[in-house]
C-alpha positions in Angstrom: -3.7 11.8 7.3 -2.3 11.6 3.8 -3.0 14.0 0.9 -2.9 13.5 -2.8 -1.9 16.0 -5.6 -4.3 14.5 -8.2 -8.0 14.5 -8.0 -9.7 11.2 -8.4 -11.4 10.6 -11.8 -15.1 11.3 -12.1 -17.2 8.3 -11.4 -20.2 7.9 -13.9 -22.5 6.5 -11.2 -21.7 6.9 -7.6 -23.4 4.3 -5.4 -25.0 5.1 -2.1 -22.5 4.2 0.6 -24.8 4.5 3.6 -25.0 0.7 4.1 -21.3 0.0 3.3 -18.8 -0.5 6.1 -15.0 -0.6 5.6 -12.6 -3.0 7.3 -9.0 -1.9 6.8 -6.5 -4.6 7.5 -3.3 -3.3 9.1 -2.4 -6.1 11.5 0.4 -7.7 9.5 4.0 -7.9 10.5 5.4 -7.2 7.1 8.1 -9.9 7.5 9.0 -9.8 3.7 10.0 -6.2 4.0 12.8 -7.1 6.4 12.3 -3.7 8.0 12.3 -2.5 11.6 8.5 -2.0 11.5 5.5 -3.4 9.6 5.2 -2.1 6.1 1.9 -0.3 6.8 3.9 2.1 9.0 6.8 2.8 6.7 6.8 6.2 5.1 5.5 6.7 1.6 5.5 10.3 0.3 6.0 11.7 3.8 3.4 9.7 5.7 2.9 6.1 6.7 1.5 3.8 4.0 -1.6 3.2 6.1 -2.5 6.8 6.2 -3.2 6.9 2.4 -6.1 4.4 3.0 -7.3 6.2 6.1 -7.4 9.4 4.2 -9.3 7.8 1.4 -12.0 6.1 3.5 -12.4 8.8 6.1 -11.9 12.0 4.2 -11.8 11.9 0.4 -14.4 9.2 -0.3 -17.0 10.7 2.2 -16.4 14.2 0.6 -16.8 12.8 -2.8 -20.1 11.0 -1.9 -21.5 14.2 -0.5 -20.5 16.1 -3.6 -22.4 13.5 -5.7 -25.5 13.7 -3.4 -25.3 10.2 -2.0 -24.8 8.9 1.5 -21.1 8.4 2.6 -19.8 5.4 4.5 -20.3 5.9 8.2 -18.0 3.3 9.7 -14.4 2.2 9.2 -12.8 -0.6 11.4 -9.1 -0.5 11.6 -7.6 -4.0 12.3 -4.4 -3.3 14.1 -2.1 -5.0 16.6 -2.7 -3.7 20.1 0.9 -2.6 20.3 0.3 0.2 17.8 -3.2 1.1 18.8 -2.3 3.8 21.4 -0.4 5.7 18.7 -3.5 5.8 16.5 -6.0 6.6 19.3 -5.7 10.4 18.6 -6.8 9.8 15.1 -9.8 7.8 16.3 -10.6 10.6 18.8 -10.8 13.1 15.9 -14.0 11.5 14.6 -17.5 10.9 16.0 -17.8 7.8 18.1 -18.1 4.7 15.9 -16.7 6.4 12.8 -13.3 4.8 13.2 -12.8 1.8 15.6 -10.1 -0.7 16.4 -10.3 -4.5 16.1 -7.5 -6.9 17.0 -5.9 -9.1 14.3 -6.4 -12.8 14.1 -3.7 -15.4 13.6 -4.4 -15.5 9.9 -6.1 -13.1 7.5 -9.5 -14.8 7.9 -9.4 -14.3 11.6 -8.5 -10.6 11.2 -11.5 -10.2 8.8 -13.8 -11.9 11.2 -12.7 -9.7 14.0 -13.1 -6.6 11.9 -16.5 -7.7 10.7 -17.7 -8.4 14.2 -16.7 -4.9 15.3 -18.4 -3.4 12.2 -21.7 -5.1 13.0 -21.4 -3.9 16.6 -20.6 -0.3 15.9 -23.1 0.0 13.1 -25.9 -1.6 15.0 -26.5 -3.9 12.0 -27.1 -0.9 9.7 -24.3 -2.0 7.3 -25.4 -4.5 4.8 -22.1 -4.8 2.9 -18.5 -4.9 4.0 -15.6 -3.7 1.9 -12.3 -5.3 3.0 -9.1 -3.5 2.0 -5.4 -4.2 2.6 -3.6 -1.2 4.0 -0.6 -2.3 1.9 -2.5 -1.1 -1.2 -2.3 2.7 -0.8 -3.0 3.5 -4.5 -6.6 2.4 -4.9 -8.8 5.2 -6.3 -12.2 6.5 -5.5 -13.4 5.3 -9.0 -12.2 1.8 -8.3 -14.0 1.7 -4.9 -17.2 3.0 -6.3 -17.2 0.5 -9.2 -16.6 -2.5 -6.9 -19.2 -1.4 -4.5 -21.7 -0.9 -7.3 -21.0 -4.4 -8.6 -21.3 -5.9 -5.1 -24.7 -4.3 -4.6 -25.9 -5.8 -7.9 -24.4 -9.3 -7.5 -23.9 -9.8 -3.8 -20.1 -9.9 -4.0 -17.4 -8.3 -6.1 -13.6 -8.0 -6.2 -11.3 -5.6 -7.9 -8.9 -7.3 -10.3 -7.0 -7.0 -13.6 -6.3 -9.5 -16.3 -3.1 -11.4 -15.7 -0.3 -10.0 -18.0 2.5 -12.4 -16.9 3.1 -15.9 -18.2 2.2 -18.3 -15.5 3.9 -21.7 -15.2 2.9 -24.6 -12.9 5.4 -26.8 -11.1 4.8 -29.9 -8.9 8.3 -30.1 -7.4 9.4 -26.4 -7.4 12.2 -27.5 -9.8 10.7 -28.2 -13.2 7.9 -26.8 -15.3 4.8 -29.0 -15.4 2.8 -26.8 -17.8 2.1 -23.3 -18.9 -1.3 -22.1 -17.7 -3.3 -20.2 -20.4 -3.5 -16.6 -19.1 -6.5 -15.6 -21.1 -8.7 -16.7 -18.2 -6.5 -15.6 -15.3 -7.1 -12.5 -13.2 -4.9 -10.9 -10.5 -7.3 -9.9 -7.7 -6.9 -6.8 -5.6 -8.8 -5.1 -2.8 -11.3 -3.8 -1.8 -13.3 -7.0 -1.9 -16.9 -6.2 -1.2 -19.4 -8.8 0.1 -22.9 -8.8 1.6 -22.3 -9.3 5.4 -25.0 -12.0 5.7 -23.2 -14.0 2.9 -19.8 -13.6 4.5 -21.1 -14.8 7.9 -22.5 -17.9 6.3 -19.2 -18.4 4.5 -17.2 -18.2 7.7 -19.4 -20.9 9.3 -18.9 -23.2 6.3 -15.2 -22.6 6.3 -14.9 -23.4 10.0 -17.2 -26.5 9.9 -15.4 -28.0 6.8 -11.9 -26.7 7.7 -11.5 -25.2 4.3 -8.4 -23.2 3.2 -9.2 -19.8 1.8 -6.7 -17.2 0.6 -8.9 -14.1 0.3 -12.4 -12.9 1.2 -14.3 -13.7 -1.9 -12.9 -17.3 -1.8 -15.3 -17.7 1.1 -18.2 -16.7 -1.2 -16.9 -19.1 -3.8 -17.0 -21.9 -1.2 -20.7 -21.3 -0.9 -21.1 -21.7 -4.6 -22.3 -18.1 -5.0 -21.3 -15.6 -7.7 -18.4 -13.1 -7.4 -18.3 -10.3 -9.9 -14.9 -9.3 -11.3 -14.6 -5.5 -11.3 -12.0 -4.2 -13.7 -9.5 -2.3 -11.6 -6.1 -0.6 -12.3 -2.7 -2.2 -12.5 -1.4 0.7 -10.4 -3.3 -0.7 -7.3 -0.1 -2.2 -6.2 0.3 -4.2 -3.0 3.5 -3.2 -1.2 5.4 -6.3 -0.1 9.1 -5.4 -0.7 11.2 -2.2 -0.5 11.4 -2.1 -4.3 7.6 -1.5 -4.3 8.1 1.7 -2.3 10.5 3.0 -4.9 8.1 2.1 -7.7 5.1 3.8 -6.2 4.1 6.9 -8.1 2.6 8.8 -5.1 
């Protein structure tokens, strides 16, 4: 697994993670990278991008929780194409049964999250009350960010990491001319993890399916229910790797 040179910043109040399960999405094809393999398997500072998240959720975060005297997360589900699962089986075998488990990806992100959530409920025996969903293409998320978004979700039922939008955003109807400039004071760029109460997410999946709704991220499902989602201030460095230039920019 990956290692870091810098220690994560101290977290003022570390939440108990005993009822939090993590779903790590690594089932994408990375078509925008135009590489020979999905982006989560490309090397970043000597190890695959995916390993930075595995190291965080399986090693650094549990160790930090123990240092702070709170329960660590007990279950991580890795959503991965079956083609690559044999290569990662030795990592799964390193941990106690149920600590790290595979789930197969769906056709779209929502299907992958559903599959991961189903596996999480199975391996945890229903012990997990919340699920934290993270994109493996965001290898720079910190322990502080994870703790903050989990704390907010526990208080409000759902929370998402994000940062205020710095770019000027323009809207176009025809992809040729500007229709208007959208005031950015109210705009946020959302990141992951996105943390939601499992019972809420299951109700949301049902609504989305019954009404054939289009959702682009996990907390959109909560929004569809008309329930609150807390914005947790994150870091601009929590970059999602989508093109090769992102690999060059990454500070780790």
